[in-house]
C-alpha positions in Angstrom: 219.4 62.2 139.2 215.7 61.6 139.9 214.6 59.5 142.9 213.5 56.6 140.6 216.6 56.5 138.4 219.6 54.4 139.3 223.3 54.7 138.4 224.3 52.3 135.7 226.1 49.1 136.9 229.9 49.3 137.1 231.9 47.9 134.3 235.5 46.7 134.7 238.4 45.7 132.4 239.6 42.4 133.7 242.2 41.4 131.1 244.4 42.6 128.3 246.3 40.7 125.6 248.9 41.5 122.9 250.0 39.6 119.8 253.3 40.9 118.5 254.4 39.6 115.0 257.7 37.8 115.1 259.4 40.0 112.5 260.7 43.5 113.2 262.1 46.1 110.8 264.6 48.7 112.0 264.8 52.3 110.6 268.1 51.4 109.0 266.6 48.4 107.1 263.6 50.5 106.0 265.8 53.3 104.7 268.0 51.0 102.8 265.1 49.3 101.0 263.4 52.6 100.1 266.7 54.2 99.2 267.3 51.5 96.5 263.7 51.8 95.2 264.0 55.6 95.1 267.3 55.6 93.3 265.9 53.2 90.7 262.8 55.3 90.2 264.8 58.5 89.8 267.0 56.8 87.2 264.0 55.4 85.3 262.4 58.9 85.2 265.6 60.9 84.6 264.3 62.5 81.4 261.0 63.6 83.0 262.9 64.9 86.0 265.2 66.9 83.7 262.3 68.4 81.8 260.5 69.3 85.0 257.6 67.0 84.2 258.1 65.2 87.5 260.1 65.9 90.6 262.9 63.7 91.8 262.0 61.6 94.8 263.8 62.5 98.0 266.1 59.9 99.5 264.9 58.5 102.9 266.8 59.4 106.0 267.1 57.7 109.5 267.6 61.0 111.3 264.5 62.4 109.7 262.4 59.4 110.8 263.5 59.6 114.4 263.1 63.4 114.6 259.8 63.4 112.9 258.2 60.6 114.8 260.2 59.0 117.6 259.9 55.7 115.9 262.9 53.3 115.9 261.4 50.0 114.6 258.1 48.3 113.8 256.8 44.7 113.8 255.3 43.4 110.6 253.5 40.3 109.4 255.9 40.0 106.5 259.3 41.5 106.5 260.7 40.2 103.1 257.9 41.8 101.0 258.2 45.2 102.7 261.9 45.3 102.3 261.9 44.1 98.7 262.7 47.4 96.7 260.7 46.1 93.8 257.6 45.4 95.9 257.6 47.6 99.1 254.5 45.9 100.6 253.9 42.7 102.5 253.6 39.4 100.8 250.7 37.6 102.5 249.4 34.1 102.0 246.2 33.9 99.9 244.1 31.6 102.2 241.3 29.3 101.3 238.0 30.5 102.7 237.9 27.5 105.0 241.2 28.5 106.6 241.2 30.8 109.6 241.7 34.3 108.3 244.9 36.2 109.1 243.3 38.8 111.4 241.4 36.1 113.3 244.6 34.1 113.6 246.6 37.0 115.1 243.6 37.9 117.3 243.5 34.5 119.1 246.8 34.7 121.1 245.8 38.2 122.3 242.3 37.1 123.2 243.5 34.0 125.0 246.0 36.1 127.0 243.3 38.6 128.0 240.9 35.7 129.0 243.6 34.1 131.2 244.1 37.4 133.0 240.4 37.7 133.5 240.1 34.2 134.8 237.6 33.3 132.1 237.2 30.5 129.5 236.5 31.2 125.8 232.9 29.9 126.3 232.3 32.6 129.0 232.4 35.2 126.2 229.0 36.3 124.8 230.1 39.3 122.7 233.0 40.0 120.4 233.7 43.5 119.0 236.4 43.9 116.4 237.6 47.5 115.9 240.4 48.3 113.5 241.4 50.6 110.6 241.2 48.0 107.9 239.2 44.8 107.7 240.5 42.0 105.4 237.0 41.5 103.9 233.5 43.0 104.0 231.9 39.8 105.3 231.5 37.5 107.1 232.6 39.7 109.9 236.1 39.0 111.4 234.5 39.2 114.8 232.1 36.4 114.1 235.0 34.3 112.8 236.8 34.9 116.1 233.6 34.1 118.0 233.4 30.9 116.1 237.0 30.0 116.9 236.3 30.6 120.6 233.2 28.4 120.4 231.4 31.3 122.2 227.7 32.1 122.0 226.1 35.5 121.8 226.9 38.0 119.1 229.7 39.8 117.3 230.3 42.7 114.9 233.1 44.7 113.3 233.5 48.4 113.4 235.9 51.0 111.9 236.7 54.4 113.3 240.3 54.3 112.1 242.8 54.8 114.9 240.1 55.5 117.4 238.4 52.1 116.9 239.7 50.7 120.2 238.2 53.4 122.4 235.0 53.4 120.4 234.8 49.6 120.8 235.4 50.1 124.6 232.4 52.5 124.7 230.2 50.0 122.8 231.3 47.2 125.1 230.6 49.2 128.2 227.1 50.2 126.9 226.3 46.5 126.0 227.2 45.4 129.6 225.3 48.2 131.3 222.2 47.6 129.3 222.2 43.8 129.7 223.1 43.1 126.1 226.1 41.0 127.2 227.9 39.7 130.3 231.4 39.2 129.0 232.7 41.2 126.1 236.0 40.8 124.2 237.2 43.8 122.3 239.8 43.0 119.6 242.0 45.3 117.5 243.8 43.3 114.8 245.9 45.8 112.9 247.9 44.9 109.8 248.7 48.5 109.0 251.7 47.4 106.8 249.0 46.5 104.3 247.6 50.0 104.0 250.9 51.9 104.3 252.7 53.5 101.4 256.2 52.2 101.7 257.2 54.0 98.5 256.8 57.5 99.9 259.5 59.0 102.1 257.0 60.9 104.3 254.9 57.8 105.1 257.1 54.7 104.7 258.2 54.6 108.4 254.9 55.3 110.2 253.1 52.0 110.7 253.6 48.6 112.3 251.4 45.5 112.9 250.0 44.2 116.2 246.8 42.9 117.7 245.4 43.8 121.2 242.4 42.4 123.1 240.5 43.4 126.2 238.0 41.7 128.4 235.2 43.7 130.0 232.6 42.5 132.5 230.2 43.8 135.1 232.1 44.4 138.4 229.7 42.1 140.3 230.6 39.2 138.0 234.4 39.7 137.8 236.8 37.2 139.3 240.1 38.6 138.2 242.7 39.7 140.7 243.3 42.9 138.7 240.4 45.0 137.8 240.0 48.5 136.2 236.7 50.2 136.7 235.5 52.2 133.7 234.6 55.6 135.1 233.3 56.9 131.8 233.8 57.0 128.1 233.6 59.9 125.7 233.6 60.0 121.9 233.8 62.8 119.3 234.1 63.1 115.5 234.8 65.9 113.1 235.0 65.4 109.4 238.4 66.0 107.8 240.1 64.8 104.6 243.6 65.3 106.0 243.9 61.6 106.8 242.4 59.4 104.1 242.4 55.9 102.5 240.1 55.4 99.5 240.5 51.6 99.1 237.1 50.0 98.9 234.8 47.7 97.0 233.6 50.5 94.7 237.0 51.2 93.2 236.6 48.8 90.2 233.2 50.3 89.5 234.3 54.0 89.5 234.6 55.8 86.2 238.0 57.4 85.7 241.3 56.4 87.2 242.9 56.7 90.5 246.6 56.6 91.3 247.8 53.8 93.5 248.8 56.3 96.1 245.1 57.2 96.6 244.2 53.7 97.5 246.4 53.5 100.6 247.1 55.7 103.6 247.9 59.3 103.0 247.8 62.4 105.1 248.6 66.1 105.3 250.9 65.8 108.2 251.3 69.5 109.0 247.5 70.1 109.1 246.9 66.9 111.2 249.6 68.0 113.7 248.1 71.5 114.0 244.5 70.5 114.2 244.4 67.2 116.1 246.5 68.3 119.1 244.1 71.0 120.4 241.1 68.8 119.5 242.4 65.9 121.6 243.6 68.0 124.5 240.3 69.8 124.8 238.4 66.5 124.6 240.4 64.9 127.4 240.1 68.1 129.6 236.3 68.2 129.0 236.0 64.5 129.8 237.8 64.9 133.1 235.9 68.0 134.0 232.6 66.3 133.2 233.5 63.5 135.6 234.7 66.0 138.2 238.3 64.6 138.1 241.1 67.0 138.6 244.0 66.7 136.2 246.4 66.3 139.1 244.4 63.1 140.0 245.3 61.4 136.7 248.2 59.0 137.4 248.8 58.0 133.8 247.9 58.8 130.2 247.8 55.9 127.8 247.7 57.8 124.5 247.4 56.7 120.9 251.0 55.9 119.7 251.2 57.9 116.5 253.8 60.5 117.0 256.0 61.3 120.0 255.7 65.1 119.7 252.0 64.9 119.3 251.6 62.9 122.5 253.9 65.2 124.4 252.1 68.3 123.3 248.6 66.8 124.0 249.7 65.9 127.5 251.3 69.2 128.0 248.1 71.0 127.0 246.2 69.0 129.6 248.8 69.1 132.4 250.2 72.5 131.8 253.7 71.1 131.4 255.5 68.4 129.5 254.7 64.9 130.8 257.3 62.5 132.2 257.7 59.1 130.5 256.0 57.7 133.6 252.9 59.9 133.1 252.6 59.3 129.4 254.5 56.1 128.5 255.8 55.5 125.0 255.7 52.2 122.9 255.8 53.6 119.4 259.6 53.6 119.5 259.4 49.8 119.4 256.0 49.2 117.6 255.6 52.4 115.5 252.0 53.5 114.9 249.7 50.4 115.2 246.6 52.4 114.7 243.8 51.4 117.1 246.0 49.0 119.0 248.5 51.7 120.1 246.7 53.1 123.2 245.9 49.5 124.3 249.5 48.4 123.9 250.5 51.3 126.2 247.9 50.2 128.7 248.9 46.6 128.4 252.6 47.3 128.9 252.5 50.1 131.4 250.0 49.6 134.2 251.5 47.0 136.6 253.1 49.7 138.9 249.8 51.5 139.6 248.0 50.9 142.8 244.3 50.7 143.9 242.7 54.1 143.4 245.0 55.3 140.7 243.2 56.9 137.7 244.3 56.8 134.1 243.1 57.9 130.7 243.1 55.6 127.6 242.8 57.9 124.6 243.0 57.4 120.9 242.6 59.7 117.9 243.0 59.7 114.2 241.2 59.8 110.8 237.8 61.2 110.7 238.8 63.1 112.7 237.9 60.9 115.6 238.7 61.0 119.3 237.8 58.5 122.0 238.7 58.4 125.7 238.1 56.0 128.5 238.7 57.0 132.1 239.6 54.0 134.3 240.5 53.5 138.0 242.3 50.6 139.4 240.2 48.7 141.9 
């Protein structure tokens, strides 16, 4: 650092919030609904199956779900539609454009909880960043709708880096604060992943759940909250891969040719994702810690993206040199399933109260892209 340069101002996380949908679906309920749909599909296509034109669909299995993912249940915005064997997707209200949008509606309880923790009023906010896997419309931005509902000044924008959207948003918020672009930033992750999930496919139907998280970030010198977490550094990385993909978009009706419905929702090559993402994320975390001269042994907790229990265990093992304890890498996906960008923030929101001043933790998310984001924090 030159004699004339100065360290950037310190940024702190001063509040977190979580909106949890009131409806939950157990693995048993999910298996029953898909089982009925699968049996009906196999019966309707018996002749094609017999001729070898198509393969019979495998029946879902509770033991497979738990073994493959560690997921036991998931919250959803609409349970009846998901469990209807003739529908297998949520039934959501078509709202008038003058009504508050669904993602903005689920964001408000999370934002208000985060602001209460931060000791701030909605009008103190001067920037809103929404990061999530799927936005309900192209524009106006959901973030601006939330800003309007808060009656806040400043600016807002939406961003999408799939499951890494929360940590990428954290990095953007931190930069905005350090460069004077904002004084109080709210990061919001409204995930309705039940809308992009393929509940008709045995390998995918159990993966996702709905939730919304929010964080408040401020300059340390301005913060008034009793609990503060200094952002020690952020790091982002992307590497193109087709192994996790969703092709739903505004150009679909204009494209020549036809797509199957399965191509317009979430799909992945799970084996390749498992093999390729684990070393990518582990190396990213290790490099980030090394770059900040933080020893692995100094990290008190890893708040990882809640996609798959085995993935999280192996990522932490690669960083620590041993399997992590539940205290070191807490799990929420058993209750929430994969909530995309909200997952790592849910873990941070739910599992930080026992840490003490000086404790260091890593918030890390990873997913389609591939994309990886990490945020190193220390309790003040």
